[in-house]
Residue frames relative to the residue before (quaternion, step in Angstrom):
aa qw qx qy qz dx dy dz
M 1.0000 0.0000 0.0000 0.0000 0.00 0.00 0.00
A 0.4637 -0.6827 0.4927 0.2759 3.56 -0.95 0.86
Q 0.3703 -0.7007 0.5693 0.2189 3.50 -1.16 0.76
A 0.3423 -0.7289 0.5554 0.2076 3.56 -1.00 0.81
E 0.4698 -0.6354 0.5311 0.3058 3.52 -1.09 0.75
A 0.5601 -0.6430 0.4028 0.3326 3.60 -0.83 1.01
G 0.8643 0.1539 -0.1281 0.4615 3.53 -0.82 1.03
V 0.6093 0.5595 -0.3605 0.4309 3.61 1.23 -0.06
Y 0.1621 0.7599 -0.6163 0.1283 3.54 -0.85 1.02
R 0.0467 -0.7560 0.6481 0.0793 3.54 -1.34 0.26
L 0.3725 -0.6960 0.5770 0.2094 3.49 -1.30 0.60
T 0.4242 -0.6533 0.5554 0.2910 3.56 -1.03 0.82
P 0.6723 -0.4738 0.3644 0.4367 3.58 -1.24 0.29
R 0.6392 0.5203 -0.3250 0.4639 3.63 0.99 -0.77
A 0.6526 0.4997 -0.3058 0.4805 3.63 0.96 -0.84
L 0.6383 0.5112 -0.3239 0.4757 3.58 1.01 -0.75
S 0.6273 0.5137 -0.3141 0.4939 3.59 1.04 -0.76
D 0.6302 0.5209 -0.3253 0.4750 3.60 0.99 -0.79
L 0.6622 0.5163 -0.3055 0.4489 3.58 0.93 -0.91
E 0.6386 0.5210 -0.3117 0.4728 3.56 1.03 -0.82
E 0.6533 0.5135 -0.2967 0.4706 3.57 1.02 -0.87
I 0.6137 0.5374 -0.3408 0.4675 3.59 1.04 -0.77
W 0.6585 0.4902 -0.3114 0.4786 3.59 0.93 -0.94
R 0.6517 0.5346 -0.3173 0.4346 3.58 0.83 -0.95
Y 0.6585 0.4918 -0.2909 0.4898 3.59 0.89 -0.98
S 0.6670 0.5065 -0.3085 0.4510 3.60 0.84 -0.93
A 0.6752 0.5098 -0.2870 0.4493 3.56 0.93 -0.94
E 0.6441 0.5120 -0.3148 0.4732 3.59 1.17 -0.61
N 0.7789 0.3812 -0.1651 0.4699 3.56 1.09 -0.69
W 0.7613 0.1870 -0.1159 0.6099 3.60 1.31 -0.32
P 0.6725 -0.4457 0.3636 0.4656 3.57 -1.22 0.07
I 0.6171 -0.5731 0.3867 0.3758 3.59 -1.10 0.70
A 0.6069 0.5602 -0.3545 0.4383 3.61 1.02 -0.72
Q 0.6467 0.4909 -0.3190 0.4890 3.62 1.06 -0.77
A 0.6189 0.5329 -0.3471 0.4609 3.63 0.97 -0.71
D 0.6513 0.5078 -0.3062 0.4735 3.55 0.98 -0.88
L 0.6357 0.5327 -0.3200 0.4580 3.62 0.98 -0.82
H 0.6444 0.5349 -0.3142 0.4471 3.53 0.99 -0.95
V 0.6910 0.4649 -0.2690 0.4837 3.58 0.84 -1.01
D 0.6272 0.5109 -0.3478 0.4739 3.63 1.02 -0.69
G 0.6254 0.5291 -0.3436 0.4592 3.59 1.05 -0.66
L 0.6193 0.5226 -0.3314 0.4832 3.58 1.07 -0.72
A 0.6476 0.5119 -0.3259 0.4608 3.61 0.94 -0.79
Q 0.6239 0.5185 -0.3354 0.4790 3.58 1.08 -0.67
V 0.6194 0.5289 -0.3262 0.4798 3.58 1.08 -0.76
F 0.6194 0.5408 -0.3413 0.4555 3.61 0.94 -0.83
A 0.6681 0.4949 -0.2871 0.4757 3.59 0.93 -0.96
M 0.6417 0.5149 -0.3239 0.4670 3.59 0.99 -0.79
I 0.6621 0.4907 -0.3063 0.4764 3.58 0.91 -0.86
A 0.6335 0.5161 -0.3354 0.4689 3.61 1.00 -0.74
A 0.6706 0.4828 -0.2966 0.4788 3.63 1.03 -0.69
M 0.7861 0.1307 -0.0532 0.6018 3.60 1.15 -0.69
P 0.0832 -0.8680 0.4853 0.0642 3.59 0.54 1.10
G 0.6537 0.5174 -0.3096 0.4572 3.56 1.21 -0.45
L 0.2977 0.7992 -0.4722 0.2227 3.56 1.35 0.19
A 0.7557 0.2422 -0.1264 0.5952 3.59 1.01 -0.88
R 0.5034 -0.6536 0.4654 0.3206 3.56 -1.01 0.75
E 0.5362 -0.6072 0.4821 0.3336 3.53 -1.23 0.58
R 0.2273 -0.7636 0.5940 0.1115 3.57 -0.99 0.90
P 0.1544 -0.8507 0.4975 0.0702 3.59 0.08 1.29
E 0.5061 0.6500 -0.4274 0.3725 3.59 1.26 -0.09
F 0.6792 0.4181 -0.2824 0.5330 3.59 1.26 -0.26
I 0.2442 -0.7531 0.5958 0.1350 3.55 -1.15 0.68
P 0.4681 -0.3498 -0.7728 0.2476 1.63 -1.02 2.23
P 0.6670 -0.4866 0.3682 0.4275 3.58 -1.24 0.34
V 0.1152 -0.7980 0.5892 0.0529 3.58 -1.01 0.77
R 0.2972 -0.6866 0.6197 0.2372 3.51 -1.33 0.05
I 0.1622 -0.7980 0.5781 0.0518 3.57 -1.05 0.77
H 0.0477 -0.7926 0.6074 -0.0239 3.59 -0.69 1.14
A 0.2814 -0.7641 0.5609 0.1495 3.59 -0.77 1.03
H 0.0946 0.7716 -0.6239 0.0801 3.53 -1.07 0.82
E 0.8526 -0.1994 0.0914 0.4743 3.56 -0.67 1.20
G 0.7854 -0.3439 0.1694 0.4860 3.58 0.70 1.06
Q 0.6752 0.4215 -0.3090 0.5205 3.60 1.23 0.04
L 0.2623 -0.7196 0.6187 0.1749 3.54 -1.22 0.57
V 0.2010 -0.7487 0.6224 0.1081 3.52 -0.80 1.09
I 0.1215 -0.8003 0.5871 0.0125 3.55 -0.48 1.25
Y 0.1216 0.8174 -0.5437 0.1465 3.58 -0.54 1.19
R 0.1192 -0.7497 0.6408 0.1143 3.50 -1.38 0.17
L 0.4611 -0.6310 0.5454 0.3030 3.51 -1.36 0.19
A 0.1601 0.7784 -0.5918 0.1350 3.57 -0.84 0.99
E 0.8660 0.0181 -0.0249 0.4990 3.54 -0.98 0.86
G 0.7225 -0.4797 0.2323 0.4405 3.56 0.96 0.97
Q 0.7391 0.3547 -0.2437 0.5182 3.59 1.17 0.29
V 0.5037 -0.5962 0.5185 0.3492 3.51 -1.33 0.26
V 0.1427 -0.7733 0.6155 0.0539 3.55 -0.86 1.04
I 0.2412 -0.7558 0.5972 0.1180 3.56 -0.61 1.18
L 0.2376 -0.8244 0.5048 0.0953 3.57 -0.43 1.27
R 0.8006 -0.0558 0.1060 0.5871 3.52 0.87 -1.01
L 0.1757 -0.7087 0.6687 0.1403 3.52 -1.37 0.34
L 0.0428 0.8345 -0.5444 0.0738 3.57 -0.25 1.25
G 0.5266 -0.5988 0.4886 0.3541 3.54 -1.20 0.47
A 0.5553 -0.6335 0.4204 0.3371 3.57 -0.95 0.82
R 0.6755 0.4921 -0.2909 0.4657 3.60 1.15 -0.52
Q 0.5238 0.6068 -0.4304 0.4150 3.61 1.22 -0.17
D 0.5131 -0.5970 0.5077 0.3501 3.55 -1.29 0.38
W 0.1045 -0.8586 0.5009 0.0318 3.53 0.47 1.26
R 0.5937 0.5533 -0.3788 0.4449 3.60 1.08 -0.57
A 0.6738 0.4810 -0.2977 0.4754 3.61 0.91 -0.81
I 0.6258 0.5449 -0.3218 0.4560 3.56 1.06 -0.81
L 0.6939 0.4560 -0.2778 0.4831 3.56 0.92 -0.91
A 0.6301 0.5302 -0.3362 0.4570 3.58 1.02 -0.75
A 0.6481 0.5077 -0.3177 0.4704 3.62 1.03 -0.79
A 0.6370 0.5415 -0.3329 0.4361 3.57 1.06 -0.68
E 0.5893 0.5854 -0.3527 0.4309 3.59 1.24 -0.55
S 0.7301 0.4546 -0.2514 0.4439 3.58 0.99 -0.77
């Protein structure tokens, strides 16, 4: 298994799109300051995962294997690649994330 460099992470374009959608949804349903706090909290989680990439167990049932960390109703789906944490998706915990990840494999 590849080791991640401490504190290094990147978001895929799809994860960045997910993050923008999370902010948009939050801003439509709560004050903008709350939406900002929510997204800032996710950024803190990204940094924590980058510092401790083994925080979530590896899920080998997905190709490639991923790790899934839950935070305030969101699932941070990531893997280790080329010495860094790669955030693949940010999904709502109520979404059918297994089907979404399985569809991404094909």
